C-alpha positions in Angstrom: -11.3 -80.4 26.5 -8.3 -78.5 25.0 -8.9 -75.5 27.3 -9.1 -77.9 30.3 -5.8 -79.5 29.4 -4.1 -76.1 29.1 -5.5 -75.0 32.4 -4.2 -78.2 34.1 -0.7 -77.7 32.5 -0.6 -74.1 33.7 -1.7 -75.2 37.2 1.0 -77.9 37.3 3.6 -75.4 36.1 2.7 -72.9 38.8 2.8 -75.7 41.4 6.2 -77.0 40.5 7.5 -73.4 40.2 6.3 -72.7 43.8 7.8 -76.0 45.1 11.2 -75.2 43.5 11.1 -71.6 44.7 10.1 -72.5 48.2 12.8 -75.3 48.3 15.4 -72.8 47.2 14.4 -70.1 49.7 14.0 -72.6 52.5 17.4 -74.2 51.9 19.9 -73.5 54.6 22.9 -71.6 53.1 25.2 -73.7 55.2 24.1 -76.8 53.4 25.7 -75.5 50.2 28.9 -74.2 51.8 31.5 -76.7 53.0 35.0 -75.8 54.0 38.1 -78.1 53.9 41.7 -77.6 54.9 44.7 -79.4 53.5 47.8 -79.4 55.6 51.4 -79.0 54.4 54.4 -80.4 56.3 52.8 -80.3 59.8 49.6 -81.4 61.5 46.9 -79.1 62.9 48.4 -79.3 66.4 51.8 -77.9 65.4 51.4 -74.9 67.7 52.1 -72.6 64.8 50.9 -72.0 61.2 48.7 -75.0 60.5 47.1 -74.9 64.0 46.2 -71.2 63.6 44.5 -71.9 60.2 42.6 -74.9 61.6 41.4 -73.0 64.7 40.2 -70.1 62.6 38.3 -72.3 60.2 36.8 -74.4 63.0 35.7 -71.3 64.9 34.1 -69.7 61.9 32.4 -72.9 60.8 30.8 -73.6 64.2 29.5 -70.0 64.3 27.7 -70.5 61.0 26.9 -74.2 61.4 28.9 -75.0 58.3 30.6 -78.4 57.7 34.3 -78.2 58.1 37.0 -80.9 57.9 40.7 -81.1 57.4 42.8 -83.5 55.3 46.3 -84.5 56.1 48.2 -86.0 53.1 49.6 -89.5 53.7 53.1 -88.1 52.9 54.7 -84.8 52.1 54.8 -85.5 48.3 52.9 -83.2 45.9 51.0 -86.2 44.6 49.5 -86.9 48.1 48.5 -83.2 48.5 46.8 -83.3 45.1 45.0 -86.5 46.1 43.8 -84.8 49.4 42.5 -81.8 47.5 40.6 -83.9 45.0 39.2 -86.1 47.7 37.8 -83.1 49.6 36.2 -81.8 46.4 34.7 -85.2 45.5 33.1 -85.1 48.9 31.4 -81.8 48.2 33.7 -79.3 49.8 33.7 -76.1 47.8 36.1 -73.9 49.7 39.6 -75.3 50.2 42.1 -73.7 52.6 45.7 -74.3 51.7 48.2 -73.0 54.3 51.9 -73.1 53.3 54.2 -72.9 50.3 54.2 -76.7 49.8 50.6 -76.5 48.5 51.3 -74.0 45.7 52.1 -76.6 43.0 49.1 -78.8 44.0 46.7 -75.8 43.8 48.0 -74.9 40.4 47.1 -78.4 39.2 43.7 -78.9 41.0 42.2 -75.5 40.8 41.8 -75.3 37.0 40.0 -78.6 37.1 37.3 -77.2 39.4 36.6 -73.6 38.5 33.5 -73.5 40.8 35.6 -74.3 43.9 37.2 -71.4 45.8 40.8 -72.0 46.8 42.3 -69.8 49.6 46.1 -70.1 49.8 48.2 -68.7 52.7 52.0 -68.0 52.4 52.6 -69.2 48.9 55.1 -67.3 46.8 55.5 -66.9 43.1 52.0 -68.1 42.3 50.6 -67.6 38.8 47.1 -66.0 38.7 44.1 -68.4 38.6 40.6 -66.9 38.8 39.3 -69.2 41.6 42.4 -68.9 43.7 43.3 -66.1 46.1 46.7 -66.2 47.9 47.2 -64.2 51.1 50.8 -63.5 52.0 52.1 -61.4 54.8 54.7 -58.7 55.5 56.7 -61.0 57.9 59.5 -58.5 57.9 57.3 -56.1 59.9 56.4 -58.8 62.4 60.1 -59.7 62.7 61.0 -56.0 63.1 58.6 -55.6 66.0 60.0 -58.6 67.8 63.6 -57.7 67.3 63.1 -54.1 68.3 61.1 -55.1 71.4 63.8 -57.7 72.5 66.6 -55.1 72.4 64.5 -52.4 74.1 63.7 -55.0 76.8 67.4 -55.3 77.5 68.6 -58.3 75.4 72.0 -57.8 73.8 73.0 -61.3 72.5 70.3 -62.6 70.2 69.7 -65.6 67.9 67.5 -66.5 65.0 66.7 -70.1 64.0 64.7 -70.5 60.8 63.2 -73.8 59.7 64.3 -73.8 56.0 65.4 -71.0 53.7 62.1 -70.0 52.3 61.0 -66.4 51.6 58.5 -66.0 54.4 61.0 -67.4 57.0 63.8 -65.3 55.7 61.7 -62.2 55.8 61.0 -62.8 59.4 64.7 -63.1 60.1 65.6 -60.0 58.1 63.0 -58.0 59.7 64.2 -59.2 63.1 67.7 -58.0 62.3 66.4 -54.6 61.2 64.3 -54.1 64.3 67.0 -55.2 66.7 69.5 -53.0 64.9 67.3 -49.9 65.0 66.8 -50.3 68.7 70.5 -50.8 69.3 71.3 -47.7 67.4 68.8 -45.7 69.4 70.2 -47.0 72.6 73.8 -46.8 71.4 74.3 -50.3 72.7 76.2 -53.0 70.8 74.3 -56.2 70.0 75.2 -59.6 68.4 72.9 -61.7 66.4 73.6 -65.4 65.4 71.6 -66.5 62.4 71.1 -70.1 61.2 68.6 -72.4 59.5 67.7 -75.8 60.9 66.9 -77.4 57.6 63.5 -78.7 58.8 60.2 -77.8 60.4 60.4 -79.9 63.6 62.6 -80.1 66.6 65.3 -82.8 67.0 68.1 -83.7 69.4 70.6 -82.2 66.9 68.9 -78.8 66.8 68.4 -78.8 70.6 72.1 -79.5 71.1 73.1 -76.7 68.7 70.9 -74.1 70.3 71.8 -75.3 73.7 75.4 -74.3 72.9 74.2 -70.8 71.9 72.6 -70.3 75.3 75.6 -71.8 77.2 77.8 -69.2 75.3 75.7 -66.3 76.5 72.8 -66.0 74.0 69.9 -64.5 75.9 67.0 -65.0 73.5 66.3 -66.9 70.2 63.6 -66.2 67.7 62.4 -69.6 66.6 60.8 -69.6 63.2 59.5 -72.7 61.4 56.6 -74.9 62.5 57.3 -77.1 65.5 61.1 -76.5 65.4 60.4 -74.2 68.4 60.3 -77.3 70.6 64.1 -77.6 70.5 64.5 -73.9 71.3 62.0 -73.9 74.2 63.7 -76.9 75.8 67.2 -75.4 75.5 65.9 -72.0 76.8 64.3 -73.8 79.8 67.4 -75.7 80.6 69.7 -72.6 80.5 67.4 -69.9 81.9 67.1 -68.3 78.5 64.2 -66.8 76.5 62.6 -67.3 73.1 60.4 -65.5 70.7 57.6 -67.5 69.0 56.2 -67.2 65.5 53.0 -67.1 63.5 50.7 -67.4 66.5 51.0 -66.5 70.2 53.1 -69.4 71.3 53.4 -68.3 74.9 50.5 -70.4 76.2 51.8 -73.6 74.8 55.4 -72.9 75.9 54.2 -72.0 79.4 52.3 -75.3 79.5 54.9 -77.7 78.0 58.2 -76.1 79.1 58.3 -73.2 81.6 56.2 -70.2 82.3 57.8 -67.0 81.0 60.3 -68.6 78.6 58.4 -67.2 75.5 58.3 -63.5 76.1 56.6 -62.5 72.8 55.7 -63.9 69.3 56.1 -62.3 65.9 52.6 -63.0 64.6 50.9 -63.0 61.3 47.2 -63.1 61.9 46.4 -66.4 60.1 43.3 -67.1 62.2 42.0 -63.6 61.6 42.7 -63.9 57.9 40.8 -67.2 57.7 37.8 -65.9 59.5 37.6 -62.7 57.5 38.0 -64.3 54.1 35.6 -67.2 54.8 33.0 -64.6 55.9 33.4 -62.8 52.5 32.9 -66.1 50.6 29.9 -67.0 52.7 28.3 -63.6 52.0 28.9 -64.1 48.3 31.5 -61.3 48.1 34.2 -62.3 45.5 37.8 -62.6 46.7 40.6 -60.9 44.9 41.5 -63.8 42.6 45.2 -62.8 42.9 48.0 -62.6 45.3 47.5 -60.1 48.2 50.0 -58.8 50.8 48.6 -58.3 54.3 50.4 -56.2 56.9 49.6 -53.0 58.8 46.1 -51.7 58.1 45.9 -49.3 61.1 48.3 -47.1 62.9 45.9 -46.5 65.8 44.4 -49.9 66.6 47.2 -52.4 66.8 44.8 -55.4 67.0 43.4 -54.7 63.6 46.7 -55.4 61.9 47.6 -58.6 60.1 51.1 -58.6 61.6 51.6 -57.8 65.3 52.8 -58.8 68.7 50.4 -60.5 71.1 48.9 -58.8 74.1 50.3 -61.5 76.3 53.7 -59.8 75.8 52.6 -57.3 78.5 50.7 -59.7 80.7 52.0 -61.6 83.8 53.0 -65.2 83.2 52.3 -65.8 86.8 50.9 -63.6 89.6 53.7 -61.1 89.6 56.0 -61.4 86.6 55.3 -59.7 83.2 56.9 -61.1 80.1 58.1 -57.6 79.2 58.4 -54.6 81.4 61.0 -52.2 79.9 59.4 -52.2 76.5 55.9 -51.2 77.4 52.6 -51.5 75.6 52.6 -47.8 75.0 56.1 -48.1 73.4 54.7 -50.8 71.1 51.7 -48.7 70.0 54.1 -45.8 69.3 56.3 -48.1 67.2 53.3 -49.4 65.2 52.1 -45.9 64.6 55.5 -44.9 63.4 55.9 -47.9 61.0 52.3 -47.3 59.7 53.1 -43.6 58.9 56.6 -44.5 57.5 56.0 -47.6 55.4 59.5 -47.6 53.9 61.2 -48.1 57.4 61.3 -51.9 57.1 62.9 -53.2 53.9 61.2 -56.3 52.4 64.3 -57.1 50.4 66.0 -60.4 51.2 69.3 -61.8 50.0 71.2 -65.0 50.5 73.2 -64.0 53.5 71.8 -62.0 56.5 75.0 -59.9 56.5 73.4 -58.2 53.5 70.7 -56.6 55.7 71.4 -52.9 56.3 72.7 -52.5 59.8 74.6 -50.0 61.9 77.9 -50.0 63.7 76.1 -51.2 66.8 75.1 -54.6 65.3 77.3 -57.7 64.6 75.6 -60.5 62.5 77.0 -63.9 62.3 75.5 -66.2 59.6 76.1 -69.9 60.3 75.9 -72.8 57.9 72.6 -74.7 58.1 72.5 -77.2 61.0 71.5 -80.2 58.9 
């Protein structure tokens, strides 16, 4: 009797082990992997940073049949962002995408509470190391440099820069823009002027439109708009005055073509947010640990410009209608040569920023006028 009881127990043990093992092997990996995104100041249709993050996560999640959702806090307060993160985690999301500096403080509070949840932050400066958090920042100064250099080589001599607010990533865009434009002016031995101002917000408004409208009316040819949906005020003013603009973060030409006027946006200073999100989600999905620290992304190839995490879009050299290219004097070959040079000479573009753009090294060919913030 005792031997029979032992045999039954062994058989039961083997049975339950097989059931558990088969259940584990047969379980779809996507059932255990859920991705959530929490927005910062803007929504996922801002035509810029948040939208690029959202589209990257959505594309990757569909490809792998993984559950994805985004959470927009009820207000811009840190408490509401913390609430959104906790809500996503309570609902089983175990990878949290956090685009924008405003999410830094909420991550630092929520991440230690949930060590098994992976947080991926984008564009968050001064973050203290937490093991389950990886922050990806960008060398915006290089993207700005490419855009400024291209604009002057294309023939623009009176330029403008409108930043949303005076945060590091935006200022690096602006300082890089000045450096690139200055370098091109020095090569061409042509004098240029750059107006530089912050709008004090990340959305367009009648006040900002009127301000930039006066720039165009006084001879400004092109404005680099840098800060969420603040580009809407620049695009409208450019359309009304026959001017041009440079987009930011993502390729903004398609949306400006659609909503304002084809050809107004001639290029965009991009950081490849969508590519970053797709690349890093894939690593997480494959079980490959992220860095668990703050990482700077920039040029990774001098030969293949499309591999880089900062770049100009290919639409820069495509027609915006049947016959008109966005850029014709600064060619795609010129662009590739410039990227190759910057990759081989990494100290060309300074990442240093100060409080006034006049501090940026510039030549006798460049005049920089720093304006007080609009608001």
